[in-house]
TORKOL-4160 file (C-alpha; in steps of 0.2 Angstrom, whole numbers, padded with zeros to 4 digits, m for minus):
491
<pt num="1" X="0000" Y="0000" Z="0000"/>
<pt num="2" X="0007" Y="0017" Z="m0005"/>
<pt num="3" X="0007" Y="0025" Z="0012"/>
<pt num="4" X="0007" Y="0043" Z="0006"/>
<pt num="5" X="m0008" Y="0052" Z="0005"/>
<pt num="6" X="m0011" Y="0055" Z="m0014"/>
<pt num="7" X="m0024" Y="0054" Z="m0028"/>
<pt num="8" X="m0019" Y="0046" Z="m0044"/>
<pt num="9" X="m0026" Y="0059" Z="m0054"/>
<pt num="10" X="m0028" Y="0074" Z="m0044"/>
<pt num="11" X="m0031" Y="0090" Z="m0057"/>
<pt num="12" X="m0032" Y="0108" Z="m0048"/>
<pt num="13" X="m0046" Y="0119" Z="m0054"/>
<pt num="14" X="m0032" Y="0132" Z="m0054"/>
<pt num="15" X="m0020" Y="0128" Z="m0069"/>
<pt num="16" X="m0005" Y="0134" Z="m0059"/>
<pt num="17" X="0003" Y="0130" Z="m0042"/>
<pt num="18" X="0016" Y="0141" Z="m0036"/>
<pt num="19" X="0020" Y="0127" Z="m0022"/>
<pt num="20" X="0012" Y="0112" Z="m0015"/>
<pt num="21" X="0012" Y="0106" Z="0002"/>
<pt num="22" X="0011" Y="0087" Z="0004"/>
<pt num="23" X="0007" Y="0076" Z="0019"/>
<pt num="24" X="0018" Y="0062" Z="0022"/>
<pt num="25" X="0015" Y="0047" Z="0034"/>
<pt num="26" X="0021" Y="0032" Z="0039"/>
<pt num="27" X="0020" Y="0018" Z="0052"/>
<pt num="28" X="0025" Y="0019" Z="0070"/>
<pt num="29" X="0040" Y="0009" Z="0074"/>
<pt num="30" X="0038" Y="0009" Z="0092"/>
<pt num="31" X="0040" Y="0020" Z="0109"/>
<pt num="32" X="0055" Y="0031" Z="0110"/>
<pt num="33" X="0058" Y="0031" Z="0089"/>
<pt num="34" X="0063" Y="0047" Z="0080"/>
<pt num="35" X="0061" Y="0050" Z="0061"/>
<pt num="36" X="0069" Y="0058" Z="0047"/>
<pt num="37" X="0060" Y="0060" Z="0030"/>
<pt num="38" X="0072" Y="0061" Z="0014"/>
<pt num="39" X="0066" Y="0066" Z="m0002"/>
<pt num="40" X="0076" Y="0063" Z="m0018"/>
<pt num="41" X="0074" Y="0068" Z="m0036"/>
<pt num="42" X="0083" Y="0050" Z="m0043"/>
<pt num="43" X="0079" Y="0033" Z="m0039"/>
<pt num="44" X="0097" Y="0029" Z="m0033"/>
<pt num="45" X="0093" Y="0041" Z="m0020"/>
<pt num="46" X="0108" Y="0051" Z="m0022"/>
<pt num="47" X="0102" Y="0069" Z="m0026"/>
<pt num="48" X="0094" Y="0076" Z="m0011"/>
<pt num="49" X="0079" Y="0087" Z="m0012"/>
<pt num="50" X="0074" Y="0089" Z="0006"/>
<pt num="51" X="0079" Y="0083" Z="0022"/>
<pt num="52" X="0067" Y="0085" Z="0037"/>
<pt num="53" X="0073" Y="0088" Z="0056"/>
<pt num="54" X="0070" Y="0073" Z="0067"/>
<pt num="55" X="0053" Y="0070" Z="0073"/>
<pt num="56" X="0044" Y="0059" Z="0085"/>
<pt num="57" X="0027" Y="0061" Z="0074"/>
<pt num="58" X="0022" Y="0048" Z="0062"/>
<pt num="59" X="0016" Y="0062" Z="0050"/>
<pt num="60" X="0025" Y="0078" Z="0041"/>
<pt num="61" X="0020" Y="0092" Z="0029"/>
<pt num="62" X="0033" Y="0097" Z="0016"/>
<pt num="63" X="0030" Y="0111" Z="0004"/>
<pt num="64" X="0037" Y="0108" Z="m0015"/>
<pt num="65" X="0041" Y="0122" Z="m0026"/>
<pt num="66" X="0048" Y="0111" Z="m0041"/>
<pt num="67" X="0039" Y="0101" Z="m0054"/>
<pt num="68" X="0048" Y="0084" Z="m0054"/>
<pt num="69" X="0047" Y="0066" Z="m0051"/>
<pt num="70" X="0051" Y="0062" Z="m0032"/>
<pt num="71" X="0057" Y="0048" Z="m0021"/>
<pt num="72" X="0056" Y="0047" Z="m0003"/>
<pt num="73" X="0062" Y="0036" Z="0012"/>
<pt num="74" X="0060" Y="0037" Z="0031"/>
<pt num="75" X="0076" Y="0034" Z="0042"/>
<pt num="76" X="0071" Y="0029" Z="0060"/>
<pt num="77" X="0080" Y="0026" Z="0076"/>
<pt num="78" X="0078" Y="0025" Z="0095"/>
<pt num="79" X="0080" Y="0043" Z="0102"/>
<pt num="80" X="0099" Y="0045" Z="0106"/>
<pt num="81" X="0105" Y="0029" Z="0096"/>
<pt num="82" X="0119" Y="0030" Z="0084"/>
<pt num="83" X="0111" Y="0015" Z="0075"/>
<pt num="84" X="0098" Y="0018" Z="0063"/>
<pt num="85" X="0086" Y="0008" Z="0048"/>
<pt num="86" X="0079" Y="0016" Z="0031"/>
<pt num="87" X="0062" Y="0011" Z="0024"/>
<pt num="88" X="0059" Y="0015" Z="0005"/>
<pt num="89" X="0041" Y="0023" Z="0004"/>
<pt num="90" X="0038" Y="0026" Z="m0014"/>
<pt num="91" X="0039" Y="0039" Z="m0028"/>
<pt num="92" X="0027" Y="0052" Z="m0035"/>
<pt num="93" X="0025" Y="0065" Z="m0048"/>
<pt num="94" X="0021" Y="0084" Z="m0045"/>
<pt num="95" X="0018" Y="0096" Z="m0059"/>
<pt num="96" X="0015" Y="0114" Z="m0053"/>
<pt num="97" X="0011" Y="0121" Z="m0071"/>
<pt num="98" X="m0004" Y="0110" Z="m0073"/>
<pt num="99" X="m0010" Y="0106" Z="m0055"/>
<pt num="100" X="m0006" Y="0088" Z="m0055"/>
<pt num="101" X="m0001" Y="0077" Z="m0041"/>
<pt num="102" X="0001" Y="0058" Z="m0044"/>
<pt num="103" X="0010" Y="0041" Z="m0045"/>
<pt num="104" X="0012" Y="0042" Z="m0064"/>
<pt num="105" X="0020" Y="0056" Z="m0076"/>
<pt num="106" X="0006" Y="0062" Z="m0085"/>
<pt num="107" X="0007" Y="0070" Z="m0102"/>
<pt num="108" X="m0001" Y="0087" Z="m0105"/>
<pt num="109" X="m0003" Y="0092" Z="m0123"/>
<pt num="110" X="m0003" Y="0110" Z="m0129"/>
<pt num="111" X="m0018" Y="0117" Z="m0130"/>
<pt num="112" X="m0025" Y="0116" Z="m0150"/>
<pt num="113" X="m0029" Y="0131" Z="m0160"/>
<pt num="114" X="m0047" Y="0134" Z="m0163"/>
<pt num="115" X="m0051" Y="0132" Z="m0180"/>
<pt num="116" X="m0065" Y="0141" Z="m0187"/>
<pt num="117" X="m0079" Y="0131" Z="m0194"/>
<pt num="118" X="m0079" Y="0129" Z="m0213"/>
<pt num="119" X="m0094" Y="0137" Z="m0221"/>
<pt num="120" X="m0100" Y="0128" Z="m0236"/>
<pt num="121" X="m0105" Y="0138" Z="m0252"/>
<pt num="122" X="m0121" Y="0134" Z="m0260"/>
<pt num="123" X="m0121" Y="0120" Z="m0271"/>
<pt num="124" X="m0125" Y="0125" Z="m0290"/>
<pt num="125" X="m0128" Y="0114" Z="m0305"/>
<pt num="126" X="m0113" Y="0108" Z="m0314"/>
<pt num="127" X="m0114" Y="0106" Z="m0332"/>
<pt num="128" X="m0107" Y="0088" Z="m0337"/>
<pt num="129" X="m0089" Y="0091" Z="m0343"/>
<pt num="130" X="m0085" Y="0085" Z="m0362"/>
<pt num="131" X="m0068" Y="0075" Z="m0362"/>
<pt num="132" X="m0055" Y="0084" Z="m0372"/>
<pt num="133" X="m0040" Y="0076" Z="m0379"/>
<pt num="134" X="m0024" Y="0083" Z="m0370"/>
<pt num="135" X="m0008" Y="0080" Z="m0379"/>
<pt num="136" X="0004" Y="0070" Z="m0369"/>
<pt num="137" X="0022" Y="0077" Z="m0367"/>
<pt num="138" X="0037" Y="0067" Z="m0371"/>
<pt num="139" X="0046" Y="0061" Z="m0356"/>
<pt num="140" X="0064" Y="0066" Z="m0355"/>
<pt num="141" X="0077" Y="0056" Z="m0345"/>
<pt num="142" X="0091" Y="0063" Z="m0337"/>
<pt num="143" X="0108" Y="0055" Z="m0342"/>
<pt num="144" X="0114" Y="0043" Z="m0330"/>
<pt num="145" X="0131" Y="0050" Z="m0327"/>
<pt num="146" X="0123" Y="0066" Z="m0320"/>
<pt num="147" X="0121" Y="0067" Z="m0301"/>
<pt num="148" X="0109" Y="0081" Z="m0297"/>
<pt num="149" X="0107" Y="0077" Z="m0277"/>
<pt num="150" X="0111" Y="0093" Z="m0267"/>
<pt num="151" X="0125" Y="0091" Z="m0254"/>
<pt num="152" X="0115" Y="0090" Z="m0236"/>
<pt num="153" X="0127" Y="0091" Z="m0222"/>
<pt num="154" X="0127" Y="0076" Z="m0211"/>
<pt num="155" X="0123" Y="0085" Z="m0195"/>
<pt num="156" X="0109" Y="0093" Z="m0201"/>
<pt num="157" X="0095" Y="0082" Z="m0207"/>
<pt num="158" X="0077" Y="0088" Z="m0208"/>
<pt num="159" X="0083" Y="0100" Z="m0193"/>
<pt num="160" X="0087" Y="0086" Z="m0182"/>
<pt num="161" X="0105" Y="0087" Z="m0174"/>
<pt num="162" X="0112" Y="0070" Z="m0176"/>
<pt num="163" X="0130" Y="0074" Z="m0168"/>
<pt num="164" X="0125" Y="0061" Z="m0157"/>
<pt num="165" X="0117" Y="0047" Z="m0164"/>
<pt num="166" X="0100" Y="0041" Z="m0156"/>
<pt num="167" X="0101" Y="0026" Z="m0142"/>
<pt num="168" X="0093" Y="0011" Z="m0149"/>
<pt num="169" X="0090" Y="m0001" Z="m0134"/>
<pt num="170" X="0082" Y="m0018" Z="m0132"/>
<pt num="171" X="0075" Y="m0025" Z="m0116"/>
<pt num="172" X="0069" Y="m0042" Z="m0110"/>
<pt num="173" X="0056" Y="m0044" Z="m0096"/>
<pt num="174" X="0059" Y="m0062" Z="m0089"/>
<pt num="175" X="0055" Y="m0061" Z="m0071"/>
<pt num="176" X="0069" Y="m0045" Z="m0070"/>
<pt num="177" X="0071" Y="m0033" Z="m0083"/>
<pt num="178" X="0088" Y="m0033" Z="m0092"/>
<pt num="179" X="0097" Y="m0025" Z="m0107"/>
<pt num="180" X="0100" Y="m0037" Z="m0123"/>
<pt num="181" X="0107" Y="m0024" Z="m0135"/>
<pt num="182" X="0114" Y="m0006" Z="m0130"/>
<pt num="183" X="0119" Y="0005" Z="m0145"/>
<pt num="184" X="0119" Y="0021" Z="m0136"/>
<pt num="185" X="0134" Y="0032" Z="m0136"/>
<pt num="186" X="0134" Y="0043" Z="m0121"/>
<pt num="187" X="0150" Y="0052" Z="m0125"/>
<pt num="188" X="0159" Y="0047" Z="m0107"/>
<pt num="189" X="0177" Y="0053" Z="m0106"/>
<pt num="190" X="0189" Y="0054" Z="m0094"/>
<pt num="191" X="0196" Y="0071" Z="m0094"/>
<pt num="192" X="0208" Y="0071" Z="m0079"/>
<pt num="193" X="0216" Y="0061" Z="m0068"/>
<pt num="194" X="0230" Y="0064" Z="m0053"/>
<pt num="195" X="0239" Y="0051" Z="m0042"/>
<pt num="196" X="0245" Y="0061" Z="m0027"/>
<pt num="197" X="0258" Y="0054" Z="m0012"/>
<pt num="198" X="0253" Y="0062" Z="0005"/>
<pt num="199" X="0265" Y="0051" Z="0015"/>
<pt num="200" X="0254" Y="0042" Z="0025"/>
<pt num="201" X="0243" Y="0037" Z="0010"/>
<pt num="202" X="0239" Y="0039" Z="m0009"/>
<pt num="203" X="0226" Y="0048" Z="m0018"/>
<pt num="204" X="0218" Y="0045" Z="m0035"/>
<pt num="205" X="0207" Y="0058" Z="m0042"/>
<pt num="206" X="0198" Y="0056" Z="m0058"/>
<pt num="207" X="0187" Y="0068" Z="m0068"/>
<pt num="208" X="0176" Y="0065" Z="m0083"/>
<pt num="209" X="0161" Y="0070" Z="m0092"/>
<pt num="210" X="0146" Y="0062" Z="m0101"/>
<pt num="211" X="0130" Y="0066" Z="m0110"/>
<pt num="212" X="0115" Y="0069" Z="m0099"/>
<pt num="213" X="0101" Y="0065" Z="m0112"/>
<pt num="214" X="0098" Y="0057" Z="m0129"/>
<pt num="215" X="0085" Y="0054" Z="m0142"/>
<pt num="216" X="0080" Y="0035" Z="m0140"/>
<pt num="217" X="0070" Y="0020" Z="m0146"/>
<pt num="218" X="0068" Y="0008" Z="m0134"/>
<pt num="219" X="0060" Y="m0010" Z="m0137"/>
<pt num="220" X="0053" Y="m0021" Z="m0123"/>
<pt num="221" X="0051" Y="m0040" Z="m0125"/>
<pt num="222" X="0044" Y="m0054" Z="m0117"/>
<pt num="223" X="0047" Y="m0073" Z="m0118"/>
<pt num="224" X="0031" Y="m0081" Z="m0128"/>
<pt num="225" X="0023" Y="m0092" Z="m0116"/>
<pt num="226" X="0027" Y="m0111" Z="m0119"/>
<pt num="227" X="0016" Y="m0121" Z="m0130"/>
<pt num="228" X="0016" Y="m0139" Z="m0135"/>
<pt num="229" X="0009" Y="m0133" Z="m0152"/>
<pt num="230" X="0024" Y="m0121" Z="m0155"/>
<pt num="231" X="0041" Y="m0129" Z="m0156"/>
<pt num="232" X="0050" Y="m0111" Z="m0154"/>
<pt num="233" X="0045" Y="m0111" Z="m0137"/>
<pt num="234" X="0050" Y="m0128" Z="m0131"/>
<pt num="235" X="0070" Y="m0126" Z="m0128"/>
<pt num="236" X="0072" Y="m0106" Z="m0129"/>
<pt num="237" X="0065" Y="m0090" Z="m0126"/>
<pt num="238" X="0055" Y="m0084" Z="m0141"/>
<pt num="239" X="0054" Y="m0066" Z="m0140"/>
<pt num="240" X="0039" Y="m0055" Z="m0144"/>
<pt num="241" X="0038" Y="m0035" Z="m0144"/>
<pt num="242" X="0025" Y="m0030" Z="m0130"/>
<pt num="243" X="0030" Y="m0011" Z="m0129"/>
<pt num="244" X="0041" Y="0003" Z="m0135"/>
<pt num="245" X="0045" Y="0020" Z="m0131"/>
<pt num="246" X="0052" Y="0033" Z="m0143"/>
<pt num="247" X="0058" Y="0051" Z="m0137"/>
<pt num="248" X="0071" Y="0059" Z="m0126"/>
<pt num="249" X="0079" Y="0049" Z="m0113"/>
<pt num="250" X="0086" Y="0057" Z="m0098"/>
<pt num="251" X="0101" Y="0049" Z="m0088"/>
<pt num="252" X="0106" Y="0049" Z="m0069"/>
<pt num="253" X="0124" Y="0042" Z="m0065"/>
<pt num="254" X="0132" Y="0035" Z="m0050"/>
<pt num="255" X="0150" Y="0027" Z="m0050"/>
<pt num="256" X="0164" Y="0021" Z="m0040"/>
<pt num="257" X="0183" Y="0016" Z="m0043"/>
<pt num="258" X="0188" Y="m0003" Z="m0045"/>
<pt num="259" X="0204" Y="m0010" Z="m0043"/>
<pt num="260" X="0209" Y="m0029" Z="m0049"/>
<pt num="261" X="0190" Y="m0031" Z="m0050"/>
<pt num="262" X="0188" Y="m0026" Z="m0031"/>
<pt num="263" X="0176" Y="m0010" Z="m0028"/>
<pt num="264" X="0182" Y="0003" Z="m0018"/>
<pt num="265" X="0174" Y="0016" Z="m0007"/>
<pt num="266" X="0174" Y="0035" Z="m0014"/>
<pt num="267" X="0179" Y="0047" Z="0000"/>
<pt num="268" X="0173" Y="0060" Z="m0011"/>
<pt num="269" X="0162" Y="0062" Z="m0026"/>
<pt num="270" X="0150" Y="0072" Z="m0037"/>
<pt num="271" X="0139" Y="0068" Z="m0051"/>
<pt num="272" X="0131" Y="0083" Z="m0059"/>
<pt num="273" X="0121" Y="0084" Z="m0076"/>
<pt num="274" X="0137" Y="0083" Z="m0088"/>
<pt num="275" X="0151" Y="0079" Z="m0076"/>
<pt num="276" X="0157" Y="0069" Z="m0063"/>
<pt num="277" X="0173" Y="0067" Z="m0051"/>
<pt num="278" X="0179" Y="0053" Z="m0040"/>
<pt num="279" X="0192" Y="0052" Z="m0027"/>
<pt num="280" X="0200" Y="0036" Z="m0017"/>
<pt num="281" X="0213" Y="0033" Z="m0003"/>
<pt num="282" X="0225" Y="0019" Z="m0005"/>
<pt num="283" X="0238" Y="0012" Z="0007"/>
<pt num="284" X="0248" Y="0005" Z="m0006"/>
<pt num="285" X="0254" Y="0009" Z="m0025"/>
<pt num="286" X="0240" Y="0004" Z="m0037"/>
<pt num="287" X="0250" Y="0010" Z="m0053"/>
<pt num="288" X="0253" Y="m0008" Z="m0058"/>
<pt num="289" X="0235" Y="m0014" Z="m0055"/>
<pt num="290" X="0219" Y="m0015" Z="m0067"/>
<pt num="291" X="0210" Y="0000" Z="m0063"/>
<pt num="292" X="0193" Y="0005" Z="m0069"/>
<pt num="293" X="0179" Y="0017" Z="m0066"/>
<pt num="294" X="0162" Y="0009" Z="m0066"/>
<pt num="295" X="0147" Y="0020" Z="m0071"/>
<pt num="296" X="0129" Y="0015" Z="m0067"/>
<pt num="297" X="0118" Y="0023" Z="m0078"/>
<pt num="298" X="0099" Y="0025" Z="m0074"/>
<pt num="299" X="0084" Y="0030" Z="m0082"/>
<pt num="300" X="0065" Y="0029" Z="m0082"/>
<pt num="301" X="0053" Y="0032" Z="m0097"/>
<pt num="302" X="0034" Y="0029" Z="m0099"/>
<pt num="303" X="0028" Y="0017" Z="m0113"/>
<pt num="304" X="0012" Y="0008" Z="m0110"/>
<pt num="305" X="0019" Y="0007" Z="m0093"/>
<pt num="306" X="0035" Y="0013" Z="m0084"/>
<pt num="307" X="0051" Y="0006" Z="m0091"/>
<pt num="308" X="0066" Y="0007" Z="m0079"/>
<pt num="309" X="0083" Y="0006" Z="m0088"/>
<pt num="310" X="0100" Y="0001" Z="m0080"/>
<pt num="311" X="0116" Y="m0001" Z="m0089"/>
<pt num="312" X="0133" Y="m0001" Z="m0083"/>
<pt num="313" X="0148" Y="0005" Z="m0092"/>
<pt num="314" X="0166" Y="0003" Z="m0088"/>
<pt num="315" X="0181" Y="0014" Z="m0092"/>
<pt num="316" X="0200" Y="0009" Z="m0091"/>
<pt num="317" X="0210" Y="0021" Z="m0082"/>
<pt num="318" X="0228" Y="0024" Z="m0085"/>
<pt num="319" X="0237" Y="0027" Z="m0068"/>
<pt num="320" X="0248" Y="0044" Z="m0071"/>
<pt num="321" X="0264" Y="0044" Z="m0063"/>
<pt num="322" X="0264" Y="0047" Z="m0043"/>
<pt num="323" X="0268" Y="0064" Z="m0040"/>
<pt num="324" X="0271" Y="0070" Z="m0021"/>
<pt num="325" X="0259" Y="0082" Z="m0014"/>
<pt num="326" X="0265" Y="0099" Z="m0012"/>
<pt num="327" X="0258" Y="0107" Z="0004"/>
<pt num="328" X="0259" Y="0128" Z="0004"/>
<pt num="329" X="0248" Y="0132" Z="0018"/>
<pt num="330" X="0257" Y="0138" Z="0034"/>
<pt num="331" X="0249" Y="0128" Z="0047"/>
<pt num="332" X="0248" Y="0109" Z="0051"/>
<pt num="333" X="0233" Y="0100" Z="0060"/>
<pt num="334" X="0230" Y="0105" Z="0078"/>
<pt num="335" X="0228" Y="0088" Z="0085"/>
<pt num="336" X="0241" Y="0074" Z="0084"/>
<pt num="337" X="0229" Y="0062" Z="0074"/>
<pt num="338" X="0217" Y="0065" Z="0061"/>
<pt num="339" X="0200" Y="0068" Z="0069"/>
<pt num="340" X="0184" Y="0071" Z="0060"/>
<pt num="341" X="0172" Y="0087" Z="0061"/>
<pt num="342" X="0156" Y="0090" Z="0069"/>
<pt num="343" X="0154" Y="0108" Z="0065"/>
<pt num="344" X="0162" Y="0118" Z="0050"/>
<pt num="345" X="0166" Y="0136" Z="0050"/>
<pt num="346" X="0154" Y="0150" Z="0043"/>
<pt num="347" X="0136" Y="0150" Z="0042"/>
<pt num="348" X="0130" Y="0132" Z="0049"/>
<pt num="349" X="0113" Y="0126" Z="0052"/>
<pt num="350" X="0117" Y="0128" Z="0070"/>
<pt num="351" X="0126" Y="0144" Z="0072"/>
<pt num="352" X="0130" Y="0160" Z="0060"/>
<pt num="353" X="0143" Y="0163" Z="0061"/>
<pt num="354" X="0152" Y="0148" Z="0067"/>
<pt num="355" X="0170" Y="0155" Z="0070"/>
<pt num="356" X="0180" Y="0140" Z="0068"/>
<pt num="357" X="0179" Y="0122" Z="0067"/>
<pt num="358" X="0174" Y="0109" Z="0080"/>
<pt num="359" X="0183" Y="0094" Z="0079"/>
<pt num="360" X="0176" Y="0077" Z="0088"/>
<pt num="361" X="0191" Y="0076" Z="0099"/>
<pt num="362" X="0190" Y="0068" Z="0115"/>
<pt num="363" X="0205" Y="0069" Z="0128"/>
<pt num="364" X="0217" Y="0070" Z="0113"/>
<pt num="365" X="0234" Y="0078" Z="0113"/>
<pt num="366" X="0232" Y="0097" Z="0106"/>
<pt num="367" X="0248" Y="0103" Z="0097"/>
<pt num="368" X="0253" Y="0121" Z="0090"/>
<pt num="369" X="0249" Y="0123" Z="0072"/>
<pt num="370" X="0265" Y="0132" Z="0069"/>
<pt num="371" X="0278" Y="0142" Z="0077"/>
<pt num="372" X="0273" Y="0156" Z="0089"/>
<pt num="373" X="0272" Y="0163" Z="0107"/>
<pt num="374" X="0258" Y="0160" Z="0119"/>
<pt num="375" X="0249" Y="0177" Z="0122"/>
<pt num="376" X="0233" Y="0172" Z="0133"/>
<pt num="377" X="0228" Y="0157" Z="0143"/>
<pt num="378" X="0213" Y="0154" Z="0156"/>
<pt num="379" X="0194" Y="0150" Z="0156"/>
<pt num="380" X="0183" Y="0160" Z="0146"/>
<pt num="381" X="0167" Y="0166" Z="0151"/>
<pt num="382" X="0165" Y="0180" Z="0139"/>
<pt num="383" X="0146" Y="0174" Z="0134"/>
<pt num="384" X="0141" Y="0174" Z="0153"/>
<pt num="385" X="0137" Y="0160" Z="0164"/>
<pt num="386" X="0128" Y="0150" Z="0151"/>
<pt num="387" X="0139" Y="0153" Z="0136"/>
<pt num="388" X="0158" Y="0148" Z="0140"/>
<pt num="389" X="0172" Y="0144" Z="0129"/>
<pt num="390" X="0180" Y="0134" Z="0144"/>
<pt num="391" X="0199" Y="0132" Z="0146"/>
<pt num="392" X="0207" Y="0141" Z="0131"/>
<pt num="393" X="0224" Y="0145" Z="0123"/>
<pt num="394" X="0229" Y="0159" Z="0111"/>
<pt num="395" X="0246" Y="0157" Z="0102"/>
<pt num="396" X="0253" Y="0172" Z="0090"/>
<pt num="397" X="0262" Y="0166" Z="0076"/>
<pt num="398" X="0277" Y="0172" Z="0067"/>
<pt num="399" X="0269" Y="0176" Z="0051"/>
<pt num="400" X="0257" Y="0188" Z="0061"/>
<pt num="401" X="0241" Y="0176" Z="0063"/>
<pt num="402" X="0233" Y="0169" Z="0078"/>
<pt num="403" X="0227" Y="0152" Z="0082"/>
<pt num="404" X="0215" Y="0147" Z="0096"/>
<pt num="405" X="0210" Y="0132" Z="0106"/>
<pt num="406" X="0194" Y="0130" Z="0116"/>
<pt num="407" X="0185" Y="0119" Z="0128"/>
<pt num="408" X="0202" Y="0110" Z="0134"/>
<pt num="409" X="0202" Y="0098" Z="0147"/>
<pt num="410" X="0218" Y="0106" Z="0153"/>
<pt num="411" X="0232" Y="0117" Z="0144"/>
<pt num="412" X="0252" Y="0113" Z="0148"/>
<pt num="413" X="0257" Y="0130" Z="0143"/>
<pt num="414" X="0259" Y="0148" Z="0149"/>
<pt num="415" X="0259" Y="0166" Z="0143"/>
<pt num="416" X="0275" Y="0170" Z="0135"/>
<pt num="417" X="0280" Y="0151" Z="0130"/>
<pt num="418" X="0288" Y="0151" Z="0115"/>
<pt num="419" X="0281" Y="0135" Z="0103"/>
<pt num="420" X="0287" Y="0126" Z="0087"/>
<pt num="421" X="0275" Y="0119" Z="0076"/>
<pt num="422" X="0270" Y="0102" Z="0084"/>
<pt num="423" X="0273" Y="0106" Z="0104"/>
<pt num="424" X="0259" Y="0101" Z="0115"/>
<pt num="425" X="0246" Y="0114" Z="0120"/>
<pt num="426" X="0236" Y="0104" Z="0131"/>
<pt num="427" X="0221" Y="0091" Z="0131"/>
<pt num="428" X="0204" Y="0092" Z="0121"/>
<pt num="429" X="0189" Y="0092" Z="0133"/>
<pt num="430" X="0172" Y="0097" Z="0137"/>
<pt num="431" X="0174" Y="0113" Z="0147"/>
<pt num="432" X="0163" Y="0128" Z="0145"/>
<pt num="433" X="0144" Y="0130" Z="0140"/>
<pt num="434" X="0132" Y="0132" Z="0127"/>
<pt num="435" X="0114" Y="0138" Z="0132"/>
<pt num="436" X="0119" Y="0132" Z="0151"/>
<pt num="437" X="0122" Y="0114" Z="0144"/>
<pt num="438" X="0138" Y="0104" Z="0143"/>
<pt num="439" X="0143" Y="0103" Z="0125"/>
<pt num="440" X="0150" Y="0087" Z="0124"/>
<pt num="441" X="0169" Y="0083" Z="0121"/>
<pt num="442" X="0176" Y="0092" Z="0105"/>
<pt num="443" X="0190" Y="0105" Z="0101"/>
<pt num="444" X="0184" Y="0123" Z="0094"/>
<pt num="445" X="0199" Y="0128" Z="0085"/>
<pt num="446" X="0199" Y="0146" Z="0076"/>
<pt num="447" X="0213" Y="0154" Z="0065"/>
<pt num="448" X="0212" Y="0173" Z="0065"/>
<pt num="449" X="0219" Y="0188" Z="0056"/>
<pt num="450" X="0222" Y="0197" Z="0072"/>
<pt num="451" X="0218" Y="0194" Z="0091"/>
<pt num="452" X="0200" Y="0200" Z="0091"/>
<pt num="453" X="0187" Y="0185" Z="0087"/>
<pt num="454" X="0179" Y="0196" Z="0074"/>
<pt num="455" X="0194" Y="0193" Z="0062"/>
<pt num="456" X="0191" Y="0175" Z="0061"/>
<pt num="457" X="0195" Y="0166" Z="0045"/>
<pt num="458" X="0191" Y="0148" Z="0038"/>
<pt num="459" X="0205" Y="0137" Z="0046"/>
<pt num="460" X="0203" Y="0125" Z="0030"/>
<pt num="461" X="0212" Y="0139" Z="0020"/>
<pt num="462" X="0227" Y="0139" Z="0033"/>
<pt num="463" X="0229" Y="0121" Z="0036"/>
<pt num="464" X="0240" Y="0110" Z="0026"/>
<pt num="465" X="0231" Y="0094" Z="0026"/>
<pt num="466" X="0221" Y="0084" Z="0013"/>
<pt num="467" X="0205" Y="0088" Z="0020"/>
<pt num="468" X="0195" Y="0074" Z="0010"/>
<pt num="469" X="0203" Y="0063" Z="0024"/>
<pt num="470" X="0194" Y="0073" Z="0038"/>
<pt num="471" X="0175" Y="0068" Z="0036"/>
<pt num="472" X="0161" Y="0075" Z="0044"/>
<pt num="473" X="0156" Y="0065" Z="0060"/>
<pt num="474" X="0139" Y="0057" Z="0060"/>
<pt num="475" X="0132" Y="0068" Z="0045"/>
<pt num="476" X="0120" Y="0053" Z="0041"/>
<pt num="477" X="0112" Y="0054" Z="0057"/>
<pt num="478" X="0115" Y="0073" Z="0058"/>
<pt num="479" X="0114" Y="0080" Z="0040"/>
<pt num="480" X="0114" Y="0097" Z="0046"/>
<pt num="481" X="0133" Y="0095" Z="0051"/>
<pt num="482" X="0138" Y="0095" Z="0032"/>
<pt num="483" X="0132" Y="0113" Z="0032"/>
<pt num="484" X="0145" Y="0128" Z="0033"/>
<pt num="485" X="0161" Y="0130" Z="0022"/>
<pt num="486" X="0164" Y="0112" Z="0021"/>
<pt num="487" X="0176" Y="0106" Z="0009"/>
<pt num="488" X="0167" Y="0091" Z="0003"/>
<pt num="489" X="0148" Y="0095" Z="0004"/>
<pt num="490" X="0145" Y="0075" Z="0001"/>
<pt num="491" X="0152" Y="0069" Z="0018"/>
């Protein structure tokens, strides 16, 4: 049963909706559960349209402002738990221009022009025609060695651009739908590859392009039912044509890198309408291994019924020469090990502006990001009793900039101490408060142009580390953590 409250054919008396509020409902999973509704514009649930805040209700209203086909799911988990589950709820189509909301994409033909009625002339008596002998002209044939055809450019035939040939695809529905033939040039190209040595690990970056839509002809076949009277059905599938689609086919892509036949998890990726990028981390050299990019291609079109088309393309990758990564930024990482982020710098969903980066450190060694001198230490109560930075240290560096370290468990330096890059400053903790509540263990780190906090700048621009190796902690459960000046908005 499709749990979203919709009618399969709801047409508005008003021909245009500027927006549409839709009620979503789902089953109760039990006492003490929270739910998050996620809406996507592709069936692989990669392209997010809307993510709701957690709720304990089993219903929610969402306002939509775009015509599209949507897919939605519900994430649910016990309150306070980091273990969660998903339930895919279905799909629906919204057409704001024509006031339609339902499961199927409906074709709305353009309004036909009103043709004035034909007024017949009054009939008149017609005299019988007398046949007249008409002389027959002699037939003239062109000489066979003359070609009078005009030169027609191949790329402009009857106004159709044939720079990309149409797709010709055959599908077989036999329990599952599979592609039996694929004649479709998607113009997939690898535009750039880079292979870098970061000392602790190696990274492979791949950029590419593809076509996002093509004129297509799709034929759908089924196996003819077995019959004792038809020998063709005895030992093989006798295909019969049951459906066709002719028109524009739009493609959605996803993908990953494969090494010696083993799929690798992307640490960063992006798939736009016409281009993509993939990034992976490796602990050992892969230059002599078989490396491929695997692209999953998906499209959905409407013939007699919805036709889902899935295809996989593999592209061989020539690994370039390994190059040592050059780090030109002045500062190092503020903790003695790589730790993820719980809130980025900038205007986030939680605070605007958030003047630094919150690292999910718990009683870790905090170190100086560069050479400098300690100019302030203490316990910060600048925001009053309910908003405190806790134990903190501020260092002025030899390049004139400042770095700050807040919410420390303790600090092991004093004012005037000269530090070298990597020297111990203290231990991360959870001192301080926000809205009179403990914040939990983390390090709030800032980079500043001057001593004042109003001169804060994004630490990502100054810390010489591969930020693709520093993920956002818990972003699947708390997607708002991805907001702010996140160098990799996907994770």
